N, C-alpha and C positions, 0 to 999 in steps of 0.2 A: 419413433414416433414423439414429437413434440407438442407442447403445450401452449405454444406463444404462434402468433402470426407470421406469415412469410417476411414480411418487412422487420420485425422485431427478430427474427432468427439471422436474416443477412445482417443485420447490425452486430449482433455478436459475432457472429463467423468474420465481420471486418475488424472486430476489435482484435479477437485472438490472432488471425493471420498477421495484424502489425504490432503486435505487442512486443515491446521490447524485452527481451527474456536476460539481456546482459546489463540491464540497467536496473540497480536496486537500492532499497533505502532500508537502513537500520535504525530504529528508534534507541537509543541508548538510555533507558530508563526514563524517558518522557512518561510523565504521571498523568497530565491534565487530560480527561478524555475530550474535553472541547478542542484541543490542539491536536491529539491525536485523530479525531474526527476530521478536522481540517484539513491534515497531512493527507488521511486516508482519500478524500475527495479530490485532491490535488494529483495524488499518485494515478487515480483512474485516469483525470484529465490528461497526464502525460502518458499514459499507457505503461507505468514501468513493469518490469517482470514480476517483481514480490516484493512486499515489505514485511520487514521483520522487527519484532518488538521484544522487550524483555523486563517490563515494570510488572504487570499481571498477566497470566496466563488468560483468564475470561475478561478481558478486558470490555466494558460495557462502552459502546460508542453511542453519540447523540446524532440519532436519525435524521434530526431538523437541520445539524450541521453538513452531515454527509450526504443528505438527499439520496439516501439507497446506495450510494455507489459502493460502500463496503461490500455490498453483495458480489461484486466484480472484480476487487481485485485480490489477487494472492497474497495469503498474509500466514506469517509463520512466526510462533512462538520460540523464542532462544532459550534452551535450559543450561545449555554450557557454552558460554560466550568463547571461550579458547577453543573449543573443538569447531564453534562456528567460524571464528576467523580462519583456523587452519584449513577449514574447508573452501576457504575464498581466495586460494592461492595463484589463481588465474585471473584475478580480479584487483582494479588498481582500488586500494581503500582508502577515499578520502574523509577525512575527519575534520569536523568544523572545531577552528581554535584561533585563538587571538595571537597566540605567540609563534615566532617562525613559520607565518602563513604565508601562503601566496594568493593573490587577487583569483577568487572564484572563477574568473572568465578566462585566465590563463590555463586553463585544464582542458586537455583532451577528454571529452565525454564519450567519444565514438568507441572508443576501448571498453571492453566488459569493466564495469563501475561499480563499485557499493559505496553510496553517501551514506556516512554515518552522522546522525543528528545527536547532539547532548540533551540532558534534561534543562528543565526552566531554570534551576539554581545553581548547579556547580558544573552545567557542561559535561563534554564527554568524560568518560570515566578513564582511568589511567592505563588500564588494559586496552583499551582503544587505541589510546594515543601510541601504545606500544607497537600496534600492528598497521599504523598509519603507514601508507605511502607517500602521501602527501596533507599538510594539513592546508585550509583554505579558509577564507576569510572574506567576509562581504565589507567593502569599504564603509565605514561609517563617517559621514563629515560634519554632523551636529553634535549636539552635548549626550544624547544617548549612545551608550556604548555597544548595544547589541539591539537586533529586532526579535521580536517575537519569533518561537520556534516553528510555528506553522507557515509563517511569512516568510523565515529564511530560507525555509526548505522549498517552497513554492518558487521563490526566486534563483535557487540553484538548478531546480529541477527543471526550468523553462530556457535556462541555458544549454542545459544538456538538450531538452527537446530541440532547440533552435540549430544547434552543430549536427544532430541526426537528421534532422530533417534535411539539410542542407547536403549531406553524405548519401541521401537516399537510402536510410535504414529503415524507415517507416513502412519502404515498400518491399523489404526482405521479410521472409516469414520463417521466425525462430522456432516455432511449434509444429512438432509433427502431425499429420493429418490424425494420427491415433489420439494424439494428445488434446486435439483440437474437437474431435468427436467426443471424447470422455468428458471434456468441459461444457460442450453444450449441453450433454444429456444431465448432468447436474444443473446446470442454469435454466434448461429449460423444459425438465421434468421433474427431476428428484426434488429441487428446491421447493416449485411448485406444489407438487404434492404433500410436501413436510408443512408450509404454510397452510394449505387447506385444513391438515390434520389437527393444527393449533387453533384454527378459528373456533371460538366459542359457538355452541349449537344447541338448540332443546331437543330434549328427547321425551317423550311421553310412552307411560305405560300403560297397560289394558283397561287401568282404572281411570284414566284420565289426567292422572297426576303429571305433572310437566317439571323438569329439571334441566339445569344448564350443563352441559358438557364442556370440559377444557375452559370455563369461564375463570379470569384472572380476579381476585377481590380488589 
């Protein structure tokens, strides 16, 4: 049983059937919620497999920036960065950096890929550089030395999307039918019920007294 109309449900199925599960992004201590929110929106647009982060576990996103897309992006907080990288042995790990780097367009994104974006001040951590398969950069031809991290993520991801589209990977289904059904249940039933239970509503007792339930101060 789903609590969305058929058109909405079909859109969800289409997204899940084309989700690029072997294209992932890791935010290495990116701390601005505005940047994380913008990156989340781009990850949804490209339909990546998962967004990882490690600044704060309960990251507050700006809904005006994500436009609700954070609900559709698989995401996970990284507790142990060493274990995280060790679990990605089947992926090429592309770390954004300026030294000993190749042009981001000279990389094959059609193979399992983890793109690592550094924070707004210090860039990627030393441990990320240690595990890097390649270091990539976006050419800068003006006075500025770098782009905003959310802009950089978008540029790189859309190069990945371009290559994968050409190769037909968006027509390939990575998720199993069981995984799709499980996600549909969450999106089209569980999350909607949870949202309704959080919605403020009035309660009236037998004496006519009225009070708000779940109302935020």
